[in-house]
C-alpha positions in Angstrom: 0.0 0.0 0.0 1.4 3.4 -1.0 1.1 6.7 0.8 3.1 8.4 3.5 6.7 9.5 2.6 6.6 8.5 -1.1 3.1 9.9 -1.8 2.9 12.9 -4.2 -0.2 15.1 -3.7 -2.5 15.3 -6.7 -2.4 18.6 -8.7 -6.0 19.4 -8.1 -5.5 19.0 -4.3 -2.5 21.3 -4.4 -4.6 23.9 -6.2 -7.5 23.4 -3.7 -5.1 24.0 -0.8 -4.0 27.2 -2.5 -7.5 28.5 -3.0 -9.6 27.3 -0.1 -8.6 28.4 3.5 -8.6 26.0 6.4 -10.4 27.3 9.5 -9.3 26.4 13.0 -11.5 27.4 16.0 -11.4 26.3 19.6 -14.8 25.7 21.1 -14.5 24.8 24.8 -11.9 22.1 25.1 -12.4 21.0 21.5 -10.3 22.1 18.5 -12.3 22.2 15.2 -10.7 22.1 11.8 -13.0 22.7 8.8 -13.3 24.1 5.3 -16.2 26.4 4.5 -16.6 27.4 0.8 -19.5 28.7 -1.3 -22.3 31.3 -1.0 -23.1 32.0 2.6 -26.8 32.5 2.0 -27.3 28.9 0.8 -28.2 26.2 3.3 -24.9 24.3 3.8 -24.0 20.7 3.1 -21.8 19.4 5.9 -19.5 16.5 5.1 -18.4 14.2 8.0 -15.5 11.8 7.2 -15.0 8.2 8.5 -12.4 6.8 10.8 -9.5 7.1 8.3 -10.6 10.5 6.8 -10.1 14.1 7.5 -11.7 17.4 6.2 -9.4 17.3 3.2 -10.8 14.1 1.7 -13.9 16.0 0.4 -11.9 18.5 -1.5 -13.3 17.3 -4.8 -16.9 18.0 -3.6 -16.0 21.4 -2.3 -14.4 22.5 -5.6 -17.2 21.1 -7.8 -20.3 22.1 -5.8 -19.1 25.6 -4.7 -18.7 26.7 -8.3 -22.3 25.7 -9.0 -23.6 27.9 -6.2 -23.7 25.5 -3.2 -22.1 25.9 0.1 -20.0 23.0 1.3 -18.5 22.6 4.8 -16.1 19.7 5.5 -15.1 19.0 9.1 -12.6 16.9 11.1 -14.2 14.9 13.8 -12.9 16.4 17.1 -11.5 14.4 20.1 -14.7 13.2 21.7 -14.9 9.9 23.6 -18.6 9.0 23.5 -21.6 9.7 21.4 -23.3 12.0 23.9 -20.2 14.2 23.9 -20.2 14.2 20.1 -23.8 15.5 20.0 -23.0 18.4 22.4 -19.7 19.3 20.7 -21.3 19.3 17.2 -24.2 21.5 18.3 -21.8 24.0 19.8 -19.9 24.1 16.6 -23.0 24.9 14.6 -23.9 27.6 17.0 -20.4 29.1 16.7 -20.5 29.4 13.0 -24.2 30.5 13.1 -25.9 27.6 11.4 -29.4 26.5 12.4 -30.5 24.1 9.6 -28.1 21.8 7.8 -27.9 18.9 5.4 -25.3 16.2 6.3 -23.3 13.9 4.0 -21.6 11.2 6.1 -19.5 8.2 5.1 -18.8 5.2 7.3 -18.3 6.5 10.9 -19.4 10.0 9.7 -22.8 8.5 8.5 -23.3 6.9 11.9 -22.6 10.1 13.7 -24.9 12.0 11.4 -27.8 9.6 12.2 -27.0 9.9 16.0 -27.2 13.7 15.7 -30.4 13.7 13.6 -32.0 11.4 16.2 -31.3 13.7 19.1 -31.4 17.1 17.3 -34.1 16.6 14.7 -35.0 20.3 14.3 -31.5 21.1 13.0 -31.1 18.4 10.4 -33.1 18.9 7.2 -31.8 15.9 5.2 -29.2 13.1 5.2 -27.0 11.5 2.6 -25.6 8.2 4.0 -22.7 6.3 2.3 -21.3 2.9 3.3 -22.5 3.3 6.9 -24.3 1.3 9.7 -26.8 1.5 12.5 -25.0 -0.1 15.5 -21.5 -0.6 16.8 -21.8 -4.1 18.3 -20.1 -5.8 15.3 -17.0 -3.6 15.6 -16.7 -3.8 19.4 -16.8 -7.6 19.2 -14.0 -7.6 16.6 -11.8 -5.3 18.8 -11.3 -7.0 22.3 -8.6 -4.5 23.3 -11.0 -1.6 23.0 -10.8 -0.7 26.8 -7.1 0.1 26.4 -7.3 1.9 23.1 -6.5 5.2 24.9 -3.1 3.9 25.9 -2.2 2.2 22.6 0.8 3.6 20.7 0.1 5.6 17.6 1.8 3.2 15.2 -0.4 0.3 16.3 -3.5 2.4 16.0 -2.6 3.4 12.4 -1.8 -0.2 11.6 -5.2 -1.3 12.8 -7.0 1.5 10.9 -5.2 0.7 7.7 -5.9 -3.1 7.9 -9.5 -2.3 7.2 -8.5 -0.9 3.8 -8.1 -3.5 1.1 -4.5 -3.6 -0.1 -5.3 -4.3 -3.7 -4.9 -4.7 -6.6 -7.2 -1.8 -7.5 -8.1 0.0 -10.6 -6.1 3.3 -11.0 -8.7 5.7 -9.6 -9.5 3.5 -6.5 -5.7 3.0 -5.9 -5.2 6.8 -6.0 -8.0 7.3 -3.5 -6.5 4.7 -1.2 -3.1 6.4 -1.4 -4.6 9.8 -0.6 -6.5 8.5 2.5 -3.4 6.7 3.7 -1.5 10.0 3.5 -4.2 11.6 5.6 -4.0 8.9 8.2 -0.3 9.7 8.6 -1.2 13.2 9.6 -3.5 12.2 12.5 -2.2 12.1 16.0 -2.6 9.3 18.5 -5.4 11.0 20.4 -7.3 11.6 17.1 -7.1 7.9 16.1 -7.9 6.7 19.7 -11.0 9.0 19.8 -12.4 7.8 16.5 -11.8 4.1 17.3 -13.5 4.7 20.6 -16.6 6.1 18.8 -16.5 3.1 16.5 -16.7 0.5 19.4 -18.7 2.6 21.9 -22.0 0.8 22.5 -24.7 2.7 20.6 -27.7 2.0 18.3 -29.4 4.5 16.0 -33.1 4.8 17.0 -36.0 5.9 14.9 -35.6 9.3 13.2 -38.3 12.0 12.9 -36.9 12.7 9.5 -38.9 11.5 6.6 -37.4 8.8 4.4 -38.0 11.0 1.3 -35.3 13.3 2.7 -32.7 10.6 3.0 -30.4 9.3 0.2 -28.4 6.1 0.6 -25.3 6.1 -1.6 -23.5 2.7 -1.4 -20.8 1.1 -3.5 -21.4 -2.4 -4.9 -17.8 -3.6 -4.9 -15.5 -4.3 -2.0 -16.0 -2.1 1.1 -14.7 -2.3 4.7 -18.3 -2.1 6.1 -19.9 -5.5 5.9 -22.7 -5.9 3.4 -25.1 -7.0 6.2 -24.7 -3.7 8.0 -25.3 -1.7 4.8 -28.5 -3.8 4.1 -29.8 -3.0 7.6 -29.6 0.7 6.8 -31.6 0.2 3.6 -34.2 -1.8 5.6 -34.5 1.0 8.2 -35.2 3.6 5.6 -37.3 1.9 2.9 -38.6 5.1 1.3 -35.1 6.6 1.0 -33.7 7.3 -2.5 -31.1 4.7 -3.6 -28.0 5.9 -5.4 -25.9 2.7 -5.8 -22.5 3.0 -7.4 -21.2 0.1 -9.4 -17.7 0.6 -8.0 -15.7 3.0 -6.0 -14.3 1.1 -3.0 -14.3 2.6 0.5 -13.9 6.2 -0.8 -16.2 6.8 -3.8 -16.0 10.6 -3.1 -12.4 10.4 -4.3 -12.5 7.6 -6.8 -15.9 8.4 -8.4 -16.2 12.2 -7.7 -18.3 13.0 -10.8 -21.0 10.4 -9.9 -21.0 11.4 -6.2 -21.3 15.1 -7.0 -24.2 14.4 -9.4 -26.1 12.5 -6.7 -25.4 15.2 -4.2 -26.8 17.8 -6.5 -29.9 15.7 -7.2 -30.5 15.2 -3.5 -30.1 18.9 -2.6 -32.5 19.9 -5.4 -35.0 17.3 -4.1 -34.9 18.7 -0.6 -35.4 22.3 -1.7 -31.8 23.7 -1.6 -31.5 26.2 -4.4 -28.1 26.8 -5.8 -27.0 30.5 -6.1 -24.4 30.7 -8.8 -25.3 34.4 -9.1 -23.7 34.9 -5.7 -20.4 33.6 -6.9 -18.4 36.6 -8.2 -17.9 36.5 -12.0 -20.4 33.6 -12.6 -23.5 34.2 -14.7 -26.7 32.3 -14.2 -26.2 30.3 -17.4 -22.8 29.1 -16.4 -23.0 25.5 -15.2 -19.6 23.9 -15.9 -16.0 24.9 -16.0 -15.8 25.1 -19.9 -18.7 26.4 -22.0 -19.2 27.0 -25.7 -21.4 30.0 -26.6 -23.2 30.5 -30.0 -21.5 33.9 -30.6 -18.1 32.1 -31.2 -16.5 32.9 -27.9 -15.0 30.2 -25.7 -15.3 30.8 -22.0 -12.7 29.1 -19.8 -13.9 29.1 -16.1 -11.7 28.2 -13.2 -11.7 28.7 -9.5 -9.7 31.5 -7.9 -10.1 32.7 -4.3 -10.7 36.3 -3.7 -10.0 38.2 -0.4 -13.2 36.9 1.2 -12.4 33.2 0.3 -15.2 32.9 -2.2 -14.8 31.4 -5.7 -14.8 33.3 -8.9 -14.7 32.6 -12.6 -12.5 34.5 -15.1 -13.6 34.8 -18.7 -11.1 34.9 -21.5 -12.2 36.2 -25.0 -10.2 34.4 -27.6 -11.8 36.1 -30.6 -10.5 39.2 -32.4 -12.1 42.6 -32.3 -15.7 42.2 -33.8 -15.7 45.7 -35.1 -12.6 44.8 -37.1 -14.4 41.8 -38.6 -17.4 44.0 -39.5 -15.1 46.5 -41.3 -13.5 43.7 -43.3 -16.9 42.3 -44.2 -18.2 45.7 -45.4 -15.1 46.2 -47.5 -15.4 42.8 -49.1 -19.1 43.4 -49.9 -18.2 46.8 -51.4 -15.7 45.2 -53.7 -18.1 42.5 -54.8 -20.7 45.2 -55.6 -18.2 47.2 -57.8 -16.3 44.8 -60.1 -14.3 47.6 -61.6 -12.4 47.9 -58.3 -11.5 44.2 -58.5 -10.4 44.6 -62.1 -8.4 47.7 -61.2 -6.6 45.8 -58.4 -5.8 43.0 -60.8 -4.5 45.4 -63.5 -2.4 47.2 -61.0 -0.5 44.1 -59.9 3.2 44.8 -60.0 5.5 41.9 -59.5 8.5 42.3 -57.3 11.7 43.5 -58.6 13.4 40.2 -58.1 10.8 38.4 -60.2 11.3 41.0 -63.0 15.0 40.5 -63.0 14.6 36.7 -63.1 12.3 37.0 -66.1 14.6 39.2 -68.0 17.5 36.9 -67.4 15.5 33.9 -68.6 14.6 35.8 -71.8 18.2 36.8 -72.5 19.7 33.4 -71.8 17.2 31.1 -73.5 18.1 30.5 -77.1 14.7 29.0 -77.9 13.1 32.3 -76.9 15.5 34.1 -79.2 14.4 32.0 -82.1 10.8 32.6 -81.4 11.1 36.3 -80.7 13.5 36.9 -83.5 15.1 40.4 -83.9 14.5 42.6 -80.9 14.1 45.7 -83.2 10.4 45.1 -83.8 7.8 42.6 -84.8 7.5 44.1 -88.5 11.0 42.9 -89.4 10.4 39.5 -88.1 7.3 39.1 -90.2 9.2 40.4 -93.3 11.9 37.9 -92.7 9.3 35.0 -92.5 7.6 36.2 -95.7 11.0 36.5 -97.6 12.0 33.0 -96.4 8.7 31.5 -97.6 8.5 33.3 -101.0 11.5 31.6 -102.7 10.3 28.2 -101.7 6.8 28.8 -103.1 7.9 30.4 -106.4 10.8 28.0 -107.0 13.3 30.9 -107.1 12.0 32.5 -110.4 10.1 35.4 -109.0 11.8 38.7 -108.1 11.5 40.3 -104.6 9.0 43.1 -104.1 11.7 45.6 -102.9 15.4 46.1 -102.4 15.0 46.3 -98.6 13.4 42.9 -98.5 16.3 41.5 -100.6 18.8 42.9 -98.2 16.9 41.6 -95.2 16.6 38.2 -96.9 20.3 38.3 -97.5 21.1 39.1 -93.9 18.7 36.4 -92.5 20.9 33.3 -93.3 23.8 34.8 -91.4 21.7 35.6 -88.4 20.1 32.2 -88.4 23.5 30.6 -88.6 24.7 32.7 -85.6 21.5 31.8 -83.6 21.9 28.1 -84.5 25.6 28.1 -83.5 24.9 29.9 -80.2 22.0 27.5 -79.4 24.3 24.5 -80.2 27.0 25.9 -78.0 24.6 26.5 -75.2 23.3 23.0 -75.5 26.8 21.6 -75.3 27.5 23.7 -72.3 24.4 22.5 -70.5 25.3 18.9 -71.2 28.8 19.4 -69.9 27.5 21.0 -66.7 25.0 18.1 -66.2 27.9 15.6 -66.8 30.0 17.4 -64.2 27.1 17.5 -61.7 26.5 13.8 -62.2 30.2 13.1 -61.5 30.2 15.3 -58.4 27.1 13.6 -56.8 28.7 10.2 -56.2 31.8 12.0 -54.8 29.6 14.0 -52.4 27.8 10.8 -51.3 31.0 9.0 -50.8 32.5 11.9 -48.8 29.3 12.0 -46.6 29.6 8.2 -46.0 33.2 8.6 -45.1 32.4 11.4 -42.7 29.6 9.3 -41.0 31.9 6.2 -40.7 34.6 8.4 -39.2 32.2 9.9 -36.7 30.8 6.4 -35.8 34.3 5.1 -35.3 35.3 8.0 -33.1 32.2 7.6 -30.9 32.8 3.9 -30.6 36.4 4.6 -29.6 35.2 7.1 -27.0 32.7 4.6 -25.6 35.3 1.9 -25.5 37.7 4.2 -23.6 35.0 5.1 -21.1 34.2 1.4 -20.5 37.8 0.6 -20.1 38.3 3.4 -17.5 35.3 2.2 -15.5 36.6 -1.4 -15.6 40.0 -0.2 -14.4 38.4 1.8 -11.6 36.3 -1.1 -10.5 39.3 -3.5 -10.6 41.3 -1.1 -8.5 38.5 -0.7 -5.9 38.1 -4.5 -5.8 41.9 -4.9 -5.2 41.8 -2.3 -2.4 38.8 -4.0 -0.8 40.5 -7.4 -1.0 43.6 -6.0 0.5 41.6 -4.4 3.4 39.8 -7.7 4.0 43.0 -9.7 4.1 44.6 -7.3 6.5 41.5 -7.2 8.8 41.4 -11.0 8.8 45.0 -11.2 9.7 44.6 -8.7 12.5 41.6 -10.5 13.8 43.4 -13.8 13.8 46.3 -12.3 15.7 43.9 -10.7 18.2 42.1 -14.0 18.8 45.4 -15.8 19.3 46.5 -13.1 21.8 43.3 -13.5 23.8 43.6 -17.3 23.8 47.1 -17.1 25.3 45.7 -15.1 28.3 47.9 -12.1 27.8 44.8 -9.7 28.3 44.2 -10.9 31.8 47.8 -10.3 32.8 
């Protein structure tokens, strides 16, 4: 079983401790420790833990219900030694914090103490939620014959006895985490606290008839393994036949930690049934429509809600708007609509497109260096001369060389064309040869590059292997040296011990 020294507190518990204050008040000779969180105008739900619990074990209920507008109070059972003392001490505690009517959620021993208080102070208890509890203590007193001396028992024996009632496992992850958390809480309890709770467990007492209606009682039990015998849990169900049943398929001894979502849901249903109205509007920063920690709203905003304690210790929700400025979006929409309505603006924008300077330079270079483009474009002096050249070239072929040219200029141009064509052809041929040669050089360089990369990788691998081998060799040498030194020390110590034993056997010590 985990817990204690090696236990790491859950992150949500650490956050809870940083947000919710722990109250400590002395009332008479009793010291009360409790958490009180939520709107003060709402009738509170008081949580009473079992033998192995503390006020901290209900931190998940405090965080979940307080943000929804409920007031939750979680208490530590003070050092009382019988049930009559418990009734008086709890009543004084309620008077001290100015509470007259309450709703109680009790688990195990806490459920038994809640029934005892409701039996003797029926006007103060409005409803009960009982979880894995019982009606009488005879079964536990018979299983603990050393009960009369529990007040003188050492703390480690009391803790061991309390922890033996918790199943060691194996558990599913959530139940295992709940067990670890409760074990860590047991480690924080003093000897007097444990002795007091064990005394209440074995003190002879039986819950009598309650004036509270069964409709105001909810029984929340787990159907898997539990430290409370099933027979005792069945007696509770038979005593309150009209109570609402909220059975949990699993959860172990601590469903409020292992199944917090289900337990919180049943707690909310019970409080609504008995007339407790949640007041989220009294929680600073929470609107009436907010019902969970993360909400999606139709206007496109995402609201992230989380708990943060203000100066008064109440919870609040901060809202983050992740959208951009809506007025900006409206301006963009209006501008796009105006452009759609006036197509000339769009055409103007398309006509005014001016490519970057780099793109222009690249295009010019391509036109100058590409011989194919030179052949297509011809003489850069103008398109008319190019057309004349094409006409002059075609006319001799069609006429068979018998017709005369139309003008002297055309004959001169036709005479100049073969030379230009020959120059273009020779330049294109030379450019093609240059390109082939460059490709051939590049193909020759690629294997060389790959070979050099492979050589570099092999060298780096060999260097790393040599370094690892040197490190291993150094470690082996160090270990061998240590082994030799230890062997030498052992031999010397054995020799000295042998001499000392011989010296004693000779009787020289006595002399």
